[in-house]
Backbone as JSON Lines, residues from 0, in Angstrom:
{"i":0,"aa":"X","n":[-2.07,21.21,-62.65],"ca":[-1.65,22.62,-62.17],"c":[-0.51,23.07,-63.03]}
{"i":1,"aa":"X","n":[-0.69,24.1,-63.91],"ca":[0.29,24.82,-64.67],"c":[1.51,25.26,-63.86]}
{"i":2,"aa":"X","n":[2.82,25.43,-64.3],"ca":[3.92,25.8,-63.51],"c":[4.1,27.28,-63.52]}
{"i":3,"aa":"X","n":[4.33,27.8,-62.51],"ca":[4.61,29.4,-62.7],"c":[5.59,29.83,-63.65]}
{"i":4,"aa":"X","n":[4.97,30.87,-64.55],"ca":[5.81,31.46,-65.53],"c":[6.76,32.47,-64.72]}
{"i":5,"aa":"X","n":[8.19,32.14,-64.78],"ca":[9.24,33.24,-64.32],"c":[9.76,33.85,-65.44]}
{"i":6,"aa":"X","n":[10.34,35.08,-64.93],"ca":[11.05,36.05,-66.01],"c":[12.29,35.31,-66.8]}
{"i":7,"aa":"X","n":[12.82,34.16,-65.99],"ca":[13.97,33.62,-66.6],"c":[13.57,32.54,-67.7]}
{"i":8,"aa":"X","n":[12.18,32.43,-67.74],"ca":[11.68,31.38,-68.85],"c":[11.28,32.09,-70.22]}
{"i":9,"aa":"X","n":[11.5,33.54,-70.04],"ca":[11.24,34.09,-71.39],"c":[12.2,33.75,-72.52]}
{"i":10,"aa":"X","n":[11.84,33.51,-73.66],"ca":[12.96,32.94,-74.43],"c":[13.75,34.09,-75.12]}
{"i":11,"aa":"X","n":[13.56,35.18,-74.87],"ca":[14.43,36.45,-75.45],"c":[15.27,36.7,-74.42]}
{"i":12,"aa":"X","n":[15.24,36.18,-73.22],"ca":[16.31,36.52,-72.3],"c":[17.33,35.53,-72.25]}
{"i":13,"aa":"X","n":[18.74,35.83,-72.28],"ca":[19.81,35.21,-71.96],"c":[20.05,34.33,-70.67]}
{"i":14,"aa":"X","n":[20.43,33.11,-70.68],"ca":[20.42,32.34,-69.42],"c":[21.87,32.83,-69.19]}
{"i":15,"aa":"X","n":[21.85,33.46,-67.8],"ca":[23.33,33.89,-67.25],"c":[23.42,33.14,-66.04]}
{"i":16,"aa":"X","n":[24.76,32.65,-66.12],"ca":[25.11,31.58,-64.88],"c":[26.21,32.61,-64.1]}
{"i":17,"aa":"X","n":[25.78,32.68,-62.95],"ca":[26.74,33.37,-61.89],"c":[27.51,32.8,-61.14]}
{"i":18,"aa":"X","n":[28.73,33.07,-60.84],"ca":[29.69,32.58,-59.91],"c":[29.84,33.18,-58.76]}
{"i":19,"aa":"X","n":[30.15,32.73,-57.34],"ca":[30.62,33.68,-56.43],"c":[32.12,33.87,-56.67]}
{"i":20,"aa":"X","n":[32.57,34.8,-55.7],"ca":[33.97,35.23,-55.7],"c":[34.81,33.79,-55.43]}
{"i":21,"aa":"X","n":[34.44,33.07,-54.47],"ca":[35.21,31.7,-54.34],"c":[35.14,30.85,-55.11]}
{"i":22,"aa":"X","n":[34.16,30.7,-55.97],"ca":[33.87,29.83,-57.27],"c":[34.86,30.33,-58.27]}
{"i":23,"aa":"X","n":[34.93,31.65,-58.53],"ca":[35.98,32.41,-59.47],"c":[37.17,32.09,-59.21]}
{"i":24,"aa":"X","n":[37.55,32.02,-57.93],"ca":[39.05,32.01,-57.36],"c":[39.43,30.53,-57.69]}
{"i":25,"aa":"X","n":[38.32,29.65,-57.26],"ca":[38.8,28.23,-57.32],"c":[39.13,27.7,-59.0]}
{"i":26,"aa":"X","n":[38.25,28.36,-59.82],"ca":[38.41,28.13,-61.26],"c":[39.49,28.74,-61.79]}
{"i":27,"aa":"X","n":[39.93,29.75,-61.25],"ca":[41.11,30.51,-61.92],"c":[42.58,30.13,-61.09]}
{"i":28,"aa":"X","n":[42.35,29.48,-60.03],"ca":[43.57,28.92,-59.15],"c":[44.11,30.14,-58.53]}
{"i":29,"aa":"X","n":[43.28,31.24,-58.08],"ca":[43.92,32.38,-57.35],"c":[43.31,32.41,-56.14]}
{"i":30,"aa":"X","n":[43.71,33.41,-55.42],"ca":[42.95,34.02,-54.25],"c":[41.75,34.52,-54.43]}
{"i":31,"aa":"X","n":[40.81,34.71,-53.41],"ca":[39.87,35.38,-53.52],"c":[40.02,36.93,-53.49]}
{"i":32,"aa":"X","n":[41.11,37.24,-52.87],"ca":[41.44,38.89,-52.98],"c":[42.01,39.11,-54.38]}
{"i":33,"aa":"X","n":[42.51,38.23,-55.03],"ca":[42.97,38.54,-56.42],"c":[41.64,38.67,-57.05]}
{"i":34,"aa":"X","n":[40.48,37.76,-57.07],"ca":[39.3,37.95,-57.8],"c":[38.68,39.46,-57.49]}
{"i":35,"aa":"X","n":[38.81,39.83,-56.09],"ca":[38.06,41.16,-55.62],"c":[39.04,42.26,-56.41]}
{"i":36,"aa":"X","n":[40.22,42.21,-56.52],"ca":[41.0,43.13,-56.88],"c":[40.58,43.27,-58.71]}
{"i":37,"aa":"X","n":[40.35,42.31,-59.33],"ca":[39.87,42.21,-60.73],"c":[38.67,42.82,-60.97]}
{"i":38,"aa":"X","n":[37.69,42.64,-59.74],"ca":[36.23,43.36,-59.79],"c":[36.28,44.69,-59.61]}
{"i":39,"aa":"X","n":[37.32,45.03,-58.55],"ca":[37.3,46.48,-58.21],"c":[37.93,47.26,-59.27]}
{"i":40,"aa":"X","n":[38.94,46.61,-60.02],"ca":[39.7,47.45,-60.98],"c":[38.7,47.55,-62.25]}
{"i":41,"aa":"X","n":[37.63,46.81,-62.43],"ca":[36.92,46.8,-63.58],"c":[37.33,45.71,-64.63]}
{"i":42,"aa":"X","n":[38.37,44.92,-64.27],"ca":[38.86,44.07,-65.36],"c":[37.94,42.83,-65.38]}
{"i":43,"aa":"X","n":[37.18,42.59,-64.5],"ca":[36.35,41.5,-64.46],"c":[34.95,42.01,-63.81]}
{"i":44,"aa":"X","n":[34.06,42.07,-65.13],"ca":[32.55,42.54,-64.6],"c":[31.96,41.7,-63.52]}
{"i":45,"aa":"X","n":[31.14,42.3,-62.68],"ca":[30.51,41.64,-61.62],"c":[29.08,42.5,-61.34]}
{"i":46,"aa":"X","n":[28.14,41.94,-60.38],"ca":[27.15,42.49,-60.05],"c":[27.22,42.38,-58.51]}
{"i":47,"aa":"X","n":[26.66,43.25,-57.63],"ca":[26.71,43.19,-56.36],"c":[25.37,42.98,-55.85]}
{"i":48,"aa":"X","n":[25.28,41.84,-55.14],"ca":[24.1,41.25,-54.46],"c":[24.33,41.53,-53.08]}
{"i":49,"aa":"X","n":[23.59,42.44,-52.36],"ca":[23.58,42.53,-50.89],"c":[25.13,43.0,-50.66]}
{"i":50,"aa":"X","n":[25.84,42.18,-49.86],"ca":[27.32,42.7,-49.61],"c":[28.33,41.75,-50.31]}
{"i":51,"aa":"X","n":[27.75,41.07,-51.34],"ca":[28.66,40.06,-52.02],"c":[28.51,40.2,-53.42]}
{"i":52,"aa":"X","n":[29.33,39.74,-54.42],"ca":[29.59,39.81,-55.63],"c":[29.33,38.57,-56.25]}
{"i":53,"aa":"X","n":[28.65,38.68,-57.63],"ca":[28.4,37.42,-58.13],"c":[28.91,38.03,-59.89]}
{"i":54,"aa":"X","n":[29.77,37.04,-60.32],"ca":[30.62,37.3,-61.58],"c":[29.84,36.35,-62.66]}
{"i":55,"aa":"X","n":[29.52,36.78,-63.82],"ca":[28.69,36.2,-64.97],"c":[29.99,35.22,-65.33]}
{"i":56,"aa":"X","n":[29.61,33.78,-65.51],"ca":[30.64,32.55,-65.78],"c":[31.35,33.05,-67.11]}
{"i":57,"aa":"X","n":[30.38,33.63,-67.99],"ca":[30.9,33.88,-69.24],"c":[32.09,34.99,-69.31]}
{"i":58,"aa":"X","n":[32.04,35.81,-68.26],"ca":[32.91,36.82,-68.16],"c":[34.28,36.23,-67.69]}
{"i":59,"aa":"X","n":[34.09,35.48,-66.91],"ca":[35.48,34.76,-66.28],"c":[36.25,33.94,-67.56]}
{"i":60,"aa":"X","n":[35.33,33.25,-68.18],"ca":[36.04,32.58,-69.36],"c":[36.51,33.65,-70.3]}
{"i":61,"aa":"X","n":[35.89,34.64,-70.68],"ca":[36.48,35.72,-71.71],"c":[37.74,36.27,-70.95]}
{"i":62,"aa":"X","n":[37.92,36.63,-69.9],"ca":[38.93,37.31,-69.15],"c":[40.08,36.2,-69.31]}
{"i":63,"aa":"X","n":[39.9,35.0,-69.09],"ca":[41.01,33.85,-69.13],"c":[41.37,33.94,-70.55]}
{"i":64,"aa":"X","n":[40.44,34.0,-71.53],"ca":[40.96,33.72,-72.82],"c":[41.76,34.8,-73.46]}
{"i":65,"aa":"X","n":[41.33,36.08,-72.81],"ca":[42.25,37.4,-73.3],"c":[43.37,37.48,-72.39]}
{"i":66,"aa":"X","n":[43.49,36.71,-71.44],"ca":[44.84,36.76,-70.73],"c":[45.88,35.85,-71.09]}
{"i":67,"aa":"X","n":[45.56,35.07,-72.04],"ca":[46.78,34.25,-72.65],"c":[47.73,35.09,-73.31]}
{"i":68,"aa":"X","n":[48.89,34.7,-73.16],"ca":[50.04,35.57,-74.03],"c":[51.09,34.38,-74.57]}
{"i":69,"aa":"X","n":[51.78,34.81,-75.66],"ca":[52.85,34.02,-76.44],"c":[53.98,34.1,-75.28]}
{"i":70,"aa":"X","n":[54.46,33.01,-74.63],"ca":[55.84,33.42,-74.09],"c":[57.02,32.99,-74.64]}
{"i":71,"aa":"X","n":[56.81,32.17,-75.84],"ca":[58.05,31.64,-76.84],"c":[58.22,32.6,-77.85]}
């Protein structure tokens, strides 16, 4: 019996891994409120799914990479 073909199986579509607000907060070691502020300000892209947000994992890593600054 062949497996069902899903839209995510298409080779041209990138595999996007989404994180919840709580997962982003834990990864960044900040509060969930801080993540919500970043999402609402547009600094961190997110998609709304029902009443909750999902943040692409790649966007979190990019945000952190761009947030580094030289303190010395």
